Structure formats: C-alpha cells, structure tokens
C-alpha positions in Angstrom: 0.5 -0.1 0.0 2.9 2.5 0.7 4.4 1.7 -2.1 0.9 2.5 -4.3 0.5 6.1 -2.0 4.0 6.7 -3.2 3.7 6.3 -7.0 0.2 8.0 -7.2 1.8 11.1 -5.6 4.7 10.4 -8.2 1.9 10.2 -10.6 0.6 13.8 -9.5 3.7 15.2 -9.3 4.6 14.2 -13.2 1.5 15.9 -14.1 2.4 19.3 -12.8 3.7 22.2 -14.7 7.7 23.7 -14.0 6.4 26.2 -12.0 4.4 23.8 -9.9 7.1 21.8 -9.2 9.2 24.4 -8.2 6.7 25.6 -5.9 6.1 22.0 -4.3 9.6 21.4 -3.9 10.4 25.0 -2.3 7.2 24.4 0.3 8.7 21.0 1.1 12.2 22.0 1.4 11.1 25.0 3.4 8.8 22.3 5.9 12.4 19.9 6.2 13.9 23.0 7.3 11.7 23.5 10.3 11.1 20.2 11.2 14.6 20.3 11.4 14.9 23.2 13.6 12.3 21.4 16.0 14.2 18.2 15.8 17.3 20.8 17.2 15.1 22.3 19.5 13.5 19.1 20.7 16.9 17.9 21.4 18.3 21.0 23.1 15.2 20.3 26.0 15.8 16.6 26.1 19.3 17.2 27.2 18.2 19.9 29.5 16.0 17.4 31.3 18.7 14.9 31.5 21.2 17.7 33.2 18.3 18.5 35.6 17.6 14.8 36.2 21.5 14.5 36.9 21.2 17.3 39.2 18.2 16.1 41.2 20.2 12.1 41.3 23.0 14.5 42.8 20.7 16.6 45.2 19.1 13.5 46.2 22.5 12.0 47.6 22.9 15.2 49.6 22.2 15.9 53.2 20.7 19.1 54.9 23.0 21.6 55.6 25.3 20.4 52.7 27.2 22.9 51.2 26.6 23.5 47.3 26.7 26.0 44.2 23.7 27.2 42.7 24.0 27.7 38.9 22.6 31.7 38.2 24.0 31.5 34.9 25.7 29.3 32.3 29.0 30.6 33.9 28.2 32.1 37.4 27.6 30.2 40.5 26.8 31.1 43.7 27.6 29.1 47.0 24.7 28.1 49.1 23.7 25.8 51.6 20.8 22.9 51.4 18.2 23.6 53.8 15.7 20.6 52.2 16.9 18.0 50.1 13.6 16.7 50.2 11.7 18.9 48.4 12.7 20.7 44.6 10.8 23.4 42.5 10.1 22.7 39.1 9.9 25.3 36.6 6.5 24.1 34.6 7.1 26.3 31.7 6.2 30.4 31.2 7.9 31.4 34.5 6.0 28.9 37.1 7.3 27.0 39.6 5.9 23.7 41.2 7.2 22.7 44.9 7.5 18.9 44.6 9.2 15.9 46.2 12.4 14.7 45.3 10.5 11.4 43.4 7.6 13.7 41.9 10.7 15.7 40.3 12.4 13.1 39.0 9.3 11.6 37.8 8.3 14.7 36.0 11.6 15.0 34.2 11.3 11.6 33.0 8.0 11.9 31.8 9.1 14.8 29.9 12.1 13.1 28.6 9.9 10.4 27.5 7.5 12.6 25.7 9.8 14.7 24.1 11.6 11.6 22.3 8.4 10.3 21.3 7.4 13.6 19.8 11.3 13.2 18.2 10.1 10.4 16.5 7.2 11.1 15.1 9.1 14.3 13.6 12.0 12.1 12.3 9.3 10.1 10.2 7.3 13.1 9.0 10.7 15.4 8.1 11.5 12.0 5.8 8.1 12.2 4.3 8.5 15.6 3.8 12.1 15.2 2.5 11.2 12.2 0.1 8.6 15.0 -1.2 11.4 17.2 -2.3 13.5 14.8 -3.7 10.7 13.3 -5.8 9.6 17.0 -6.8 13.4 17.9 -7.4 14.1 14.7 -9.4 10.7 15.2 -12.1 11.6 18.9 -11.9 15.1 18.1 -13.4 13.7 15.8 -16.2 11.2 18.3 -17.3 14.2 20.9 -17.4 16.1 18.4 -19.3 13.1 17.9 -21.5 12.4 21.4 -22.0 15.9 22.0 -23.0 16.3 18.9 -25.3 13.2 20.2 -27.2 14.1 23.8 -28.0 
C-alpha cells in the first residue's frame, strides 16, 4: 500500500507544470528546514531535562546543611546551603514553578523526557516523508527541465 501511495504521489507530481513543481519543492524544502529546527530544539530540551535529572539525583544524595553551588547563569555560580533535600521547585514553563518532593521531581523530568523523545521520533518520520516529497519533486523537475531544454 505504501508503494502505491508514493507511486500515485509521483504520478501527481509528473502531471504538474514546471512552476508548480518548483513551488512544491520549495514548500517541502521549507517544511523540512522547519522540522529540522524543531528536532534541534527538542534535542536541546531533552538534554536540559537529562541534566536536571542528573542534578536531582546528585541533590538527593546530599543531606541538610550541605554546601552547594547554585547556577545563576551558564557560567555564574553562587555558594548556598541546602535547606531541604527532600523538596524541589520544578519549572513547569512560562515562569511558573511548582514545589514537588524529590521523587515527584524526578518523575516529572522522566515523563517530559519520554514525551520529548516520542515527539522527536514522530517528527523524524514526518521530516523523512517531506524530504522524500522534495527529492521526488526535484528529480521530476530536473527531468522536465532537461526535456524542455532538449526540445528547444
């Protein structure tokens, strides 16, 4: 069924004019680029959540009163004393934080990581299909341009 679907798509592309093929190829290429950007953003978010999970695991091993360094930026840390190793503040987005127990915080991070990985896999599949459409349109466009050049 998949081969008949792609074959019918190629048949549709072959019926298009050169201008239409150019437009289809440009649109598909633009969508592929946007999907690639989304994949990069999801990868970055996943990495940040994995780092947060590692930090939570490290914090869970520390006791009350432990001296720690708290990151304010990527390169600026301030010394602090751990007051409650059993509760954490979790950034749930758009500037909102929720207090959770340590296990709840770890669970939140793991669920978000799993969701992002699932979304990543789905986007890879969509990007692959869009890339195939762009490639097919490009091949047919080249063939039509070659045919036009040889008939002139």
